[in-house]
C-alpha positions in Angstrom: -84.9 -58.9 79.4 -81.2 -59.5 78.8 -80.2 -61.2 75.5 -76.8 -62.3 74.3 -76.2 -62.7 70.6 -73.3 -65.1 69.8 -72.1 -64.6 66.3 -68.3 -64.6 66.4 -67.3 -64.3 62.7 -66.9 -63.8 59.8 -67.6 -60.3 58.3 -70.3 -61.4 55.9 -71.9 -63.7 58.5 -72.0 -60.8 61.1 -73.6 -58.6 58.5 -76.3 -61.2 57.7 -77.0 -61.5 61.5 -77.9 -57.8 61.6 -81.3 -58.6 60.1 -82.0 -60.7 63.2 -80.8 -57.9 65.4 -83.2 -55.6 63.8 -86.1 -58.0 64.5 -85.0 -58.4 68.2 -84.6 -54.7 68.8 -87.8 -53.6 67.2 -89.8 -56.3 68.9 -88.1 -55.8 72.3 -87.2 -52.1 72.5 -86.5 -52.2 76.2 -84.3 -55.3 76.2 -80.6 -55.3 76.9 -79.0 -56.8 73.8 -75.3 -57.6 73.9 -73.2 -59.2 71.2 -70.2 -61.6 71.6 -67.9 -61.3 68.6 -64.3 -61.9 67.5 -61.9 -59.1 66.9 -61.9 -59.2 63.0 -65.5 -58.1 62.4 -66.0 -56.3 65.7 -65.6 -52.8 64.2 -68.9 -53.3 62.4 -70.7 -53.5 65.8 -68.9 -51.0 68.0 -71.1 -48.0 69.0 -74.0 -49.5 67.2 -77.2 -47.8 68.5 -79.1 -51.1 68.6 -76.5 -52.9 70.7 -76.1 -52.2 74.4 -72.6 -53.8 74.7 -70.2 -55.4 72.3 -68.0 -58.1 73.9 -64.9 -58.8 71.9 -62.9 -62.1 72.2 -59.8 -63.3 70.4 -60.3 -65.9 67.7 -57.8 -68.3 69.4 -58.2 -66.8 72.9 -58.3 -70.1 74.8 -54.8 -70.9 73.5 -53.2 -67.5 73.4 -55.0 -65.5 76.1 -56.9 -67.9 78.5 -56.9 -65.4 81.3 -58.7 -62.8 79.1 -61.3 -65.4 78.1 -61.9 -66.3 81.7 -62.5 -62.6 82.4 -65.1 -62.6 79.6 -66.8 -65.7 81.2 -67.0 -63.8 84.5 -68.5 -60.8 82.8 -71.1 -62.9 81.0 -72.1 -64.8 84.1 -72.4 -61.7 86.2 -74.9 -60.2 83.6 -77.4 -63.0 84.3 -78.7 -63.3 80.7 -82.2 -64.5 80.2 -81.3 -66.0 76.9 -78.3 -66.6 74.6 -78.8 -67.2 70.9 -76.3 -69.2 68.9 -76.3 -67.8 65.4 -72.9 -69.4 64.7 -73.7 -73.1 65.2 -70.2 -74.2 65.8 -68.5 -75.9 68.8 -66.7 -72.6 69.8 -70.0 -70.6 69.8 -71.8 -73.4 71.6 -69.2 -73.4 74.3 -69.6 -69.6 74.7 -73.3 -70.1 74.9 -72.9 -72.6 77.7 -70.3 -70.6 79.6 -72.6 -67.5 79.5 -74.8 -69.1 82.1 -77.9 -67.9 80.3 -81.2 -69.3 81.5 -82.3 -70.2 77.9 -79.6 -71.3 75.5 -81.2 -71.4 72.1 -80.1 -72.7 68.7 -80.8 -75.2 66.0 -80.9 -78.9 66.7 -78.7 -79.8 63.7 -76.0 -77.2 64.4 -72.6 -78.2 63.3 -69.7 -79.7 65.3 -72.1 -81.1 67.9 -72.6 -77.6 69.2 -76.3 -78.4 69.9 -75.2 -80.3 73.0 -74.7 -76.9 74.8 -78.3 -75.9 74.1 -81.3 -76.4 76.4 -83.8 -75.1 73.9 -83.5 -76.4 70.4 -85.3 -75.4 67.2 -86.1 -78.0 64.6 -83.3 -78.7 62.1 -82.7 -75.8 59.8 -82.6 -76.4 56.0 -79.0 -75.7 54.8 -80.4 -74.8 51.4 -82.3 -71.9 52.8 -80.6 -68.5 52.7 -78.5 -67.9 55.9 -80.5 -64.7 56.6 -83.7 -66.7 56.6 -82.3 -69.1 59.1 -81.1 -66.3 61.4 -84.6 -64.7 61.2 -86.2 -67.9 62.2 -84.1 -68.0 65.3 -84.8 -64.3 66.1 -88.5 -64.7 65.7 -88.5 -67.8 67.9 -86.6 -65.9 70.6 -89.1 -63.0 70.5 -92.1 -65.4 70.7 -90.5 -67.2 73.6 -90.6 -64.0 75.6 -94.4 -63.7 75.3 -94.0 -60.3 73.6 -97.1 -59.3 71.7 -95.8 -58.0 68.4 -96.9 -58.6 64.8 -93.7 -60.1 63.6 -94.9 -60.6 60.0 -95.5 -56.9 59.7 -92.0 -55.9 60.7 -90.0 -54.7 57.8 -86.7 -56.4 57.2 -83.7 -54.1 57.6 -80.0 -54.6 57.8 -78.9 -51.8 60.2 -75.3 -51.2 59.1 -74.0 -48.3 61.1 -71.3 -45.7 60.6 -70.7 -42.3 62.1 -69.6 -38.9 61.0 -65.9 -39.8 61.6 -66.1 -42.6 59.0 -68.1 -40.5 56.6 -65.7 -37.6 56.6 -62.7 -39.9 56.6 -63.9 -41.6 53.4 -64.6 -38.3 51.7 -61.0 -37.2 52.5 -59.6 -40.5 51.0 -61.7 -40.0 47.8 -60.6 -36.4 47.5 -56.9 -37.3 48.0 -57.4 -39.8 45.1 -58.9 -37.1 42.9 -62.6 -38.1 43.2 -64.8 -35.1 44.1 -67.9 -35.2 46.3 -70.1 -35.2 43.2 -68.2 -37.6 40.9 -69.6 -41.0 40.5 -67.4 -44.0 40.9 -67.8 -47.8 41.2 -66.2 -50.3 43.6 -64.6 -53.5 42.5 -63.6 -56.3 44.8 -62.1 -59.4 43.2 -60.5 -60.7 46.4 -61.7 -63.2 49.0 -60.2 -65.4 51.8 -60.9 -68.5 49.7 -58.5 -68.7 46.7 -61.3 -70.4 44.8 -63.6 -67.3 45.1 -61.0 -64.9 43.7 -61.8 -63.4 40.3 -58.6 -63.4 38.1 -56.9 -60.1 38.1 -56.7 -60.0 34.3 -60.5 -60.3 34.1 -60.9 -57.5 36.7 -58.4 -55.3 34.9 -60.3 -55.7 31.7 -63.5 -54.8 33.4 -62.0 -51.6 34.8 -60.9 -50.6 31.3 -64.4 -51.3 29.9 -66.1 -49.3 32.7 -63.8 -46.3 32.0 -64.3 -46.5 28.3 -68.0 -47.1 28.2 -69.3 -45.4 31.4 -66.5 -42.9 32.0 -66.4 -44.0 35.6 -63.4 -44.5 37.8 -62.8 -47.7 39.8 -62.1 -47.8 43.5 -60.5 -51.1 44.4 -61.1 -52.5 47.9 -59.7 -55.4 49.9 -57.8 -56.2 53.1 -54.3 -54.9 54.0 -53.0 -58.3 52.8 -54.5 -57.7 49.4 -53.1 -54.1 48.9 -50.2 -55.2 46.8 -52.4 -57.3 44.5 -54.7 -54.3 44.2 -51.8 -52.2 43.0 -50.9 -54.9 40.5 -54.5 -54.8 39.3 -54.4 -51.1 38.7 -51.1 -51.4 36.8 -52.6 -54.1 34.6 -55.7 -52.0 33.9 -53.6 -49.1 32.7 -56.3 -46.5 33.5 -56.6 -44.1 36.4 -58.2 -45.7 39.4 -57.9 -45.6 43.2 -56.6 -48.3 45.5 -58.2 -48.2 49.0 -57.5 -51.8 49.9 -56.6 -51.9 53.6 -57.1 -48.2 54.0 -60.5 -48.1 55.8 -62.0 -49.7 58.9 -65.1 -51.9 58.3 -67.3 -48.9 59.3 -65.3 -46.8 56.9 -65.8 -49.4 54.2 -69.6 -49.2 54.9 -69.5 -45.4 54.4 -67.5 -45.9 51.1 -69.9 -48.5 49.7 -72.8 -46.2 50.5 -71.2 -43.6 48.1 -70.6 -45.9 45.2 -72.8 -46.0 42.1 -72.5 -49.7 41.9 -70.3 -52.5 43.3 -68.8 -55.5 41.4 -67.7 -58.1 43.8 -67.1 -61.8 44.5 -68.8 -63.7 47.3 -67.4 -61.9 50.4 -68.2 -59.6 53.3 -68.4 -56.5 51.2 -71.0 -58.2 49.0 -73.3 -58.6 52.1 -72.5 -55.0 53.2 -73.5 -53.8 49.7 -76.8 -55.7 49.9 -77.6 -54.4 53.3 -77.1 -50.9 52.2 -79.2 -51.4 49.1 -76.5 -50.3 46.7 -76.7 -51.8 43.2 -74.3 -54.6 42.7 -73.3 -57.6 40.6 -71.8 -60.5 42.6 -69.7 -63.2 40.9 -70.3 -66.7 42.2 -68.3 -69.9 41.6 -67.5 -72.5 44.3 -70.3 -71.3 46.7 -74.1 -71.2 46.4 -75.9 -67.9 45.6 -79.0 -69.6 47.1 -77.4 -70.1 50.5 -75.3 -67.0 50.8 -76.1 -64.7 47.9 -76.7 -61.0 48.5 -79.9 -61.1 50.5 -82.8 -59.6 48.7 -80.7 -59.3 45.5 -80.0 -62.9 44.7 -80.9 -62.2 41.0 -77.9 -59.8 40.9 -75.4 -62.7 40.7 -73.6 -64.1 37.7 -72.0 -67.6 37.5 -71.0 -70.2 35.0 -73.2 -73.4 35.0 -70.7 -76.1 35.7 -71.2 -79.7 36.8 -68.7 -79.3 39.7 -70.2 -76.0 41.0 -71.0 -75.2 43.7 -68.3 -77.5 45.3 -67.6 -75.4 48.4 -63.9 -76.1 48.1 -61.4 -73.5 49.4 -58.6 -74.9 47.2 -58.8 -75.9 43.5 -56.0 -76.4 41.0 -58.1 -74.8 38.2 -61.1 -72.8 39.4 -62.7 -72.4 36.0 -66.0 -71.5 37.6 -64.5 -68.1 38.3 -62.0 -67.6 35.5 -64.6 -68.3 32.8 -66.7 -65.4 34.0 -65.3 -62.8 31.6 -65.1 -59.0 31.9 -67.8 -58.7 29.2 -70.1 -61.1 31.2 -69.7 -58.8 34.2 -70.1 -55.6 32.2 -73.3 -56.8 30.6 -74.6 -57.7 34.0 -73.7 -54.3 35.4 -75.4 -52.5 32.6 -78.6 -54.5 33.3 -78.2 -53.7 37.0 -77.9 -49.9 36.3 -80.9 -50.0 34.0 -82.9 -51.5 36.8 -81.6 -48.9 39.2 -81.6 -45.8 36.9 -83.5 -43.7 39.3 -81.1 -44.2 42.1 -78.6 -41.4 42.9 -75.0 -41.9 43.7 -75.7 -42.1 47.4 -77.7 -44.7 49.3 -81.2 -43.5 50.1 -82.0 -45.7 53.1 -80.9 -43.4 55.9 -83.3 -43.1 58.8 -84.4 -39.7 60.1 -82.7 -38.0 63.1 -85.9 -38.4 65.1 -85.9 -42.2 64.5 -82.2 -42.3 65.4 -82.8 -40.4 68.6 -85.2 -43.1 69.7 -82.4 -45.7 69.5 -79.3 -43.9 70.8 -78.1 -40.9 72.8 -74.7 -41.1 71.3 -73.1 -37.7 70.8 -71.5 -38.6 67.5 -74.0 -39.8 65.0 -73.7 -40.1 61.3 -75.8 -41.7 58.5 -77.2 -44.9 59.9 -78.1 -46.9 56.9 -80.2 -50.1 56.5 
């Protein structure tokens, strides 16, 4: 059985699709499962023990690198996939599904941008108000059943198999030590940044939270973000006026996974790191404004969100002249929510406790370099 997962972007969406990968791999252990993904989130998937091959394409490859994309098409067609699963539901993913030449091209009948025209096997319309992970699991379970595999799907535990190796783990420890955080010292992660300007938590609110956490919890902050947000992260640390560590843009995505697994808790906005934190089972508080915590909140931890009840929210707008839904969430609001979160997770140590055993890992991969594989 040869299966192609098509989930091109973004980071958070790829993380949420890992739950479906877990279902597919556990139900079909002998299958070849490949994943077509764009460059930006691809580091999360490379060398993953549950994936046979990661095929990376450029976001605008048809315009910038048409020859490279044609080579990918040849590679896909030569594989002779039994099925291709469209977890993206956009025109670009539907086109890749069609070009793969897979015998079964499966997705939802109400997929966006008319992408369903590329499918030859359509599921009933998905409910947009269901959590994204639930929609992806529906597609994965349908795919498994369509193979005729006899497996008790309801009994399969739900895992988000985020993977990082020894290289990432040791690299993160080195970064922390360079910043003055020892291997036993507890720290928290704060991420006020997002691609949508409307999702960003104001820096003055974030700076006040960092000060409160240092004063009340005696815990240092580690600020994360992209390379483009590194300067804003420095500004945030200057405004806070307390000792903290800026690691924005200094890790790969797998390195960020390793970093999050070491944190005592994470305070974040709706973003890729939020979904990574949920997948790792690390305590977190997520600040929501223009988006819906019901649709895309931290899966399994939807009650770990804070938001202002406003008539205009969620609006799903990327631009807003005055995003009060975010600015009115104060540092005290966030700190109170974090204290409650820590009380609920008081028995949890500073490291994630969801590592699988070496024996279990050996069943999935023969890779020479293995590190903690968390889910």
